N, C-alpha and C positions, 0 to 999 in steps of 0.2 A: 201146243200139245200137252195133254193131261193124262194122267193115269187114273183109271177107274178103281173102285174097291176091289172088284173081281180081278183085275189085272195086278193090283198090289198084293192080294192073297196069293196069286199064282207066283209072283216073285219071292214072297216070304216062303212058300213051300218049296221053291227051287232052291233058295239060298240056305234053307235050315235042314232040308231032308224030311220035313214033315209032309203028311198027306195034305191035300188041299182042305179036306174037312177039318183036320187039326190046326192048319195054319189059318183058316177062317175063324175058328173059335179063339185063337190066339189073338188075331187082330181085333175082334170084337170085345175080348176082355181087356185089351190094352185101351181101346178108345172108351169102353164103359168106365174103366178106372180114372182115366183122365177127366171124363165128364162128371164123375161122382165127386172127385177131389174139387173141381171148379164149383160145383154146386154148393159145396159145404165151406166155400171160402178159401180153401188151400191152394198152394201153387204146386206145380209139377215142374221139377227142375232136372234136366238130363244134362249133366256136366258135358261141356263141349258141343252139344246139339243145340240146346235151347230151353226156354222156359215158357210154359203155359201159365197164364194168370188171369184174374178177372179185374178189369178196370171199372171205374166209376164214371159214367158219362154225365156231366152236369146237364140241367134243363137249360134250353136255349131257344131262342126266337128263329123261326124260319118263315118261309113264304110259300103259300100254296102256288105252285107253278101255272096253274091254269087261271086262277083268278087274281093272283098278286096279293091276296089277302095275308096279313101277318098272323101267324099262329104260334102257340107255344109248344115246343116239342119236350115231352116229359123227360126227366132224368131216368137213366137206365144203367144196368150193370151188362158188360159186354165181355166176351172171351177175347184174350189177346195172346199172341205168341211172339216172343222175342228170340230172334236166331243167336246161337252161341258162336264163339269164335271158330270152333272146328267146322261147323256147318258153312259159316261165312267163307272160310278158306277153301272148302270143297267146291262151292259154287263159283268162286273166282276164276 
């Protein structure tokens, strides 16, 4: 089971007393701020919740599953999330 963005906005509106429009704007602002920070190489750390950061994934060799041919997969930067202790305890 997963929560869609629309359902998440409804939950934020309900929990905060904001209108759905204002809650949607707040959710978009938070997501945009996290994305902007990651694009500029910064980490976003919410103590007890977790940390968003960018990891470097090195170049590596892979195989084309259709042909079995060896190919090089280029290095890339990928977003990562590491759960904090508070979130881990809440999920347990």
